[in-house]
C-alpha positions as CSV (number, residue, x, y, z in Angstrom):
1,M,0.0,0.0,0.0
2,A,2.8,2.4,0.9
3,L,4.5,1.8,-2.4
4,Q,1.3,2.5,-4.3
5,E,1.1,5.9,-2.7
6,Q,4.6,7.1,-3.7
7,T,4.7,10.6,-5.3
8,K,7.4,9.2,-7.6
9,P,6.1,6.1,-9.5
10,V,7.7,2.8,-8.6
11,D,9.6,1.4,-11.5
12,Q,10.1,-2.2,-10.1
13,V,9.1,-3.9,-6.9
14,I,11.1,-6.9,-5.9
15,V,9.7,-9.0,-3.0
16,V,12.2,-11.7,-1.8
17,V,10.5,-14.6,0.0
18,R,11.9,-17.6,1.8
19,D,10.7,-20.9,0.3
20,T,9.4,-22.0,3.7
21,D,7.4,-18.8,4.4
22,A,4.0,-20.2,3.8
23,Q,2.1,-17.2,5.2
24,T,3.8,-14.8,2.8
25,W,3.3,-17.1,-0.2
26,E,-0.4,-17.3,0.6
27,F,-0.7,-13.6,0.9
28,L,1.0,-13.0,-2.4
29,A,-1.2,-15.5,-4.2
30,Q,-4.3,-13.5,-3.2
31,Y,-2.7,-10.0,-3.6
32,N,-3.8,-7.9,-6.5
33,S,-0.6,-6.4,-7.9
34,H,-2.0,-4.7,-11.0
35,N,-1.0,-1.3,-9.7
36,L,2.6,-2.4,-9.0
37,P,5.3,-3.9,-11.2
38,L,5.8,-6.8,-8.8
39,H,8.6,-9.3,-9.2
40,I,8.8,-12.2,-6.7
41,V,12.2,-13.8,-5.9
42,K,12.4,-17.1,-4.0
43,V,15.3,-17.8,-1.7
44,T,16.2,-21.1,0.0
45,Q,19.1,-19.9,2.1
46,P,18.3,-18.4,5.5
47,G,19.4,-14.9,6.5
48,V,18.9,-11.3,5.4
49,V,22.1,-11.3,3.4
50,A,21.1,-14.0,1.0
51,A,17.7,-12.4,0.6
52,L,19.1,-9.0,-0.2
53,N,21.7,-10.4,-2.6
54,A,19.1,-12.2,-4.5
55,G,17.1,-9.0,-4.7
56,L,20.1,-7.1,-6.0
57,T,20.7,-9.7,-8.7
58,A,17.1,-9.4,-9.8
59,T,16.9,-5.6,-10.1
60,A,17.4,-4.0,-13.4
61,K,17.3,-0.3,-12.4
62,D,20.0,2.3,-11.7
63,I,18.9,2.9,-8.1
64,V,17.8,0.2,-5.6
65,S,15.9,1.2,-2.5
66,I,15.5,-1.3,0.3
67,T,13.0,-1.5,3.2
68,D,11.7,-4.3,5.4
69,D,8.4,-6.2,5.5
70,D,7.6,-4.5,8.8
71,A,8.0,-0.9,7.5
72,A,5.9,1.5,5.5
73,P,7.8,4.2,3.5
74,H,6.3,7.8,3.6
75,P,4.7,8.9,0.3
76,D,7.7,11.1,-0.7
77,W,10.3,8.4,0.2
78,L,11.4,7.5,-3.4
79,E,11.1,11.1,-4.6
80,K,13.5,12.4,-1.9
81,I,15.9,9.5,-2.4
82,N,16.0,10.1,-6.2
83,A,16.7,13.8,-5.6
84,H,19.8,13.1,-3.7
85,F,21.2,10.7,-6.3
86,L,20.5,13.2,-9.0
87,S,22.2,16.1,-7.1
88,D,25.6,14.4,-6.9
89,S,27.1,11.7,-9.0
90,C,29.5,10.8,-6.2
91,I,26.7,9.7,-3.9
92,G,26.7,5.9,-3.7
93,G,24.2,5.3,-0.8
94,V,21.3,7.2,0.7
95,G,19.4,6.4,3.9
96,G,17.0,8.1,6.3
97,R,15.0,7.9,9.5
98,D,12.9,4.9,10.6
99,W,10.1,6.1,12.9
100,I,9.8,3.2,15.3
101,Y,6.5,2.2,16.9
102,Q,6.6,-0.2,19.8
103,S,3.1,-1.4,20.7
104,N,1.8,1.5,18.7
105,K,3.8,4.0,20.8
106,L,6.2,6.2,18.9
107,E,9.9,6.4,20.0
108,D,10.0,10.2,19.5
109,D,13.4,11.6,20.5
110,S,16.2,13.3,18.6
111,R,19.9,12.8,18.0
112,L,22.3,14.8,15.8
113,I,25.0,12.1,15.6
114,V,23.9,9.3,13.4
115,G,25.5,6.4,11.6
116,Q,29.1,7.0,12.7
117,V,32.0,4.8,13.5
118,Q,34.2,6.6,16.0
119,W,38.0,6.6,15.6
120,F,38.4,3.8,18.2
121,G,35.6,1.6,16.7
122,R,32.5,2.5,18.7
123,I,29.4,2.4,16.5
124,I,26.8,5.1,16.9
125,G,23.5,4.2,15.2
126,N,20.5,6.4,16.1
127,H,19.1,6.2,12.6
128,H,15.6,6.1,14.2
129,L,16.2,9.3,16.1
130,G,18.1,11.4,13.6
131,V,17.3,15.1,13.1
132,G,18.9,18.0,11.2
133,K,20.2,18.4,7.7
134,P,21.4,15.7,5.3
135,R,25.0,14.7,6.0
136,E,27.6,12.1,5.2
137,V,27.7,9.1,7.5
138,D,29.5,5.8,7.7
139,V,26.6,3.4,8.2
140,L,23.0,3.2,7.0
141,K,20.2,1.1,8.5
142,G,18.7,-1.8,6.5
143,V,15.1,-0.8,6.9
144,N,15.7,2.4,5.0
145,M,18.7,2.5,2.6
146,S,19.3,2.9,-1.1
147,F,22.3,2.4,-3.4
148,R,23.4,3.4,-6.8
149,K,23.9,0.2,-8.9
150,Q,27.0,1.8,-10.5
151,A,28.6,2.2,-7.0
152,L,27.8,-1.4,-6.1
153,G,29.1,-2.9,-9.3
154,K,29.7,-6.6,-8.4
155,L,29.8,-5.8,-4.6
156,R,27.2,-7.6,-2.5
157,F,26.3,-7.9,1.1
158,D,28.9,-9.9,3.0
159,E,28.0,-13.6,3.2
160,R,30.4,-14.1,6.1
161,M,27.9,-12.3,8.4
162,R,26.7,-14.8,11.0
163,G,23.0,-15.4,11.9
164,T,20.1,-17.2,10.4
165,G,17.9,-14.1,10.2
166,A,18.9,-10.6,11.2
167,Q,22.7,-11.0,10.7
168,V,23.4,-7.8,12.6
169,H,25.9,-5.3,11.1
170,F,25.5,-6.6,7.6
171,E,24.8,-3.0,6.4
172,M,28.1,-1.7,7.9
173,A,30.1,-4.1,5.9
174,L,28.7,-2.8,2.6
175,T,28.6,0.9,3.4
176,L,32.2,1.0,4.8
177,T,33.4,-0.7,1.6
178,L,31.6,1.9,-0.5
179,K,33.2,4.7,1.5
180,R,36.6,3.2,1.3
181,T,36.3,3.2,-2.5
182,G,35.4,6.9,-2.6
183,W,31.6,7.0,-2.6
184,K,29.5,9.3,-0.4
185,I,27.0,7.8,2.0
186,I,24.2,10.3,2.9
187,Y,21.7,10.2,5.8
188,D,18.7,12.5,5.5
189,P,16.1,12.3,8.3
190,Q,13.5,13.6,5.9
191,I,13.7,10.3,4.0
192,A,11.4,8.4,6.3
193,V,9.7,5.1,6.9
194,D,7.3,4.0,9.7
195,H,8.8,1.0,11.3
196,F,6.8,-1.6,13.3
197,P,9.4,-4.1,14.6
198,A,8.0,-7.5,14.0
199,Q,8.7,-10.8,15.8
200,R,11.8,-12.5,14.6
201,F,11.8,-16.2,13.9
202,D,15.5,-16.8,14.3
203,E,17.9,-16.9,17.3
204,D,17.9,-13.1,17.5
205,Q,14.8,-12.1,19.5
206,R,15.6,-8.4,19.7
207,N,15.4,-7.5,23.4
208,N,15.7,-11.0,24.8
209,F,19.2,-12.4,25.4
210,N,20.2,-15.3,23.3
211,E,23.8,-16.5,23.6
212,I,24.2,-17.5,19.9
213,A,22.7,-14.2,18.7
214,F,25.0,-12.3,21.0
215,I,28.1,-14.1,19.8
216,N,27.0,-13.6,16.2
217,L,26.5,-9.8,16.7
218,V,29.9,-9.3,18.2
219,H,31.6,-11.6,15.6
220,N,30.1,-9.6,12.8
221,E,31.0,-6.2,14.4
222,T,34.6,-7.4,15.0
223,L,35.2,-8.8,11.6
224,V,33.8,-5.7,9.8
225,L,35.7,-3.2,11.9
226,L,39.0,-5.0,11.8
227,E,38.8,-5.1,8.0
228,H,38.0,-1.4,7.6
229,L,40.0,0.3,10.3
230,P,43.6,1.3,9.7
231,P,46.2,-1.0,11.5
232,I,46.8,1.3,14.5
233,R,43.1,1.9,15.0
234,R,42.5,-1.9,14.9
235,I,44.7,-2.3,17.9
236,V,43.0,0.6,19.7
237,F,39.6,-1.0,18.9
238,L,40.6,-4.4,20.3
239,I,41.9,-2.9,23.5
240,W,38.9,-0.7,23.9
241,S,36.4,-3.4,23.1
242,I,37.9,-5.9,25.6
243,L,38.4,-3.4,28.4
244,V,35.3,-1.1,27.9
245,G,32.9,-2.2,25.1
246,T,29.2,-1.3,24.8
247,R,25.9,-2.5,26.2
248,D,25.5,-4.7,23.1
249,S,29.1,-6.0,23.1
250,L,30.4,-6.0,26.6
251,G,33.9,-5.3,27.7
252,L,35.2,-5.6,31.3
253,L,33.9,-2.2,32.4
254,Q,30.5,-2.7,30.9
255,W,30.2,-6.1,32.6
256,L,31.1,-4.5,36.0
257,R,28.5,-1.7,35.3
258,L,25.7,-4.2,34.5
259,L,26.6,-6.7,37.2
260,P,24.7,-5.1,40.1
261,S,21.5,-4.9,38.1
262,E,21.7,-8.0,35.9
263,G,23.8,-10.4,37.9
264,H,24.4,-13.7,36.2
265,L,22.9,-12.4,32.9
266,A,25.6,-9.8,32.7
267,S,28.2,-12.5,33.1
268,K,26.6,-14.5,30.3
269,K,26.7,-11.4,28.0
270,W,30.3,-10.8,28.8
271,S,31.3,-14.4,28.1
272,A,29.3,-14.3,24.8
273,S,31.0,-11.0,23.9
274,L,34.5,-12.4,24.5
275,R,33.7,-15.5,22.4
276,G,32.3,-13.4,19.6
277,R,35.2,-11.0,19.7
278,W,37.7,-13.9,19.5
279,Q,35.8,-15.6,16.7
280,G,35.6,-12.4,14.7
281,Y,39.3,-11.7,15.2
282,K,40.2,-15.3,14.2
283,Q,38.1,-15.1,11.0
284,F,39.7,-11.8,10.2
285,R,43.2,-13.3,10.5
286,E,42.2,-16.4,8.5
287,W,40.6,-14.3,5.8
288,G,43.7,-12.1,5.6
289,V,46.0,-15.2,5.1
290,A,43.6,-16.6,2.5
291,M,43.7,-13.4,0.5
292,R,47.5,-13.2,0.3
């Protein structure tokens, strides 16, 4: 419905569906797509990376805009995206704000710093809270991101990202690669979608701790940052991440901070973080040797 209401006509709509997703297949069989140029792509491999790569392969247009099945783009979404790409041929990626509704309650706050990787490796997201003017960023968010096909070339989302569903930080691997090759990545909070986070059917259950999901998240973060940070900053990142860390990927100080309130759960998170950090570092080293 949201795509039918776009002020800029939709040239092609690609819906990527898992072969086992009976509910979506049933819906599509009954859906009247006469008003949309709908193209359905079936995937058998789990995970968002495989789905998005299948969608990228299927698209035949110069600009590909990506959103999730639990989001509804605002009517001027495509129009504003297109305007950015037309304004500067050096722009490789464009993203915007996702207005998050939790139980129909809007998370309405504001942040000026969005989508940044700090010099020591800390990631600042805040895509759902961004305000201000359009600006260059390091990272976009999967629910609201677009890319110039010329910038992507043969580049695809990194299949080494772990997880059977969400595969957290998959966007960062792609956007940092584009930036490293000279393309601009733009965040504009006026490019907006309404986001209604749906239940996940993999190990990552959003706000509930799952050891495997936690390890996967930290593994993905570690692998991507080690590949894209300069050598000295890699060392700084590893030291900072082990000694300090964040709430999502604990270091020693974060574990001590959470210990009084979370007890054994904090210890489980810290243990999972250390394991994910080691596995990400190990894969980075193995990949580096394989590429020589």
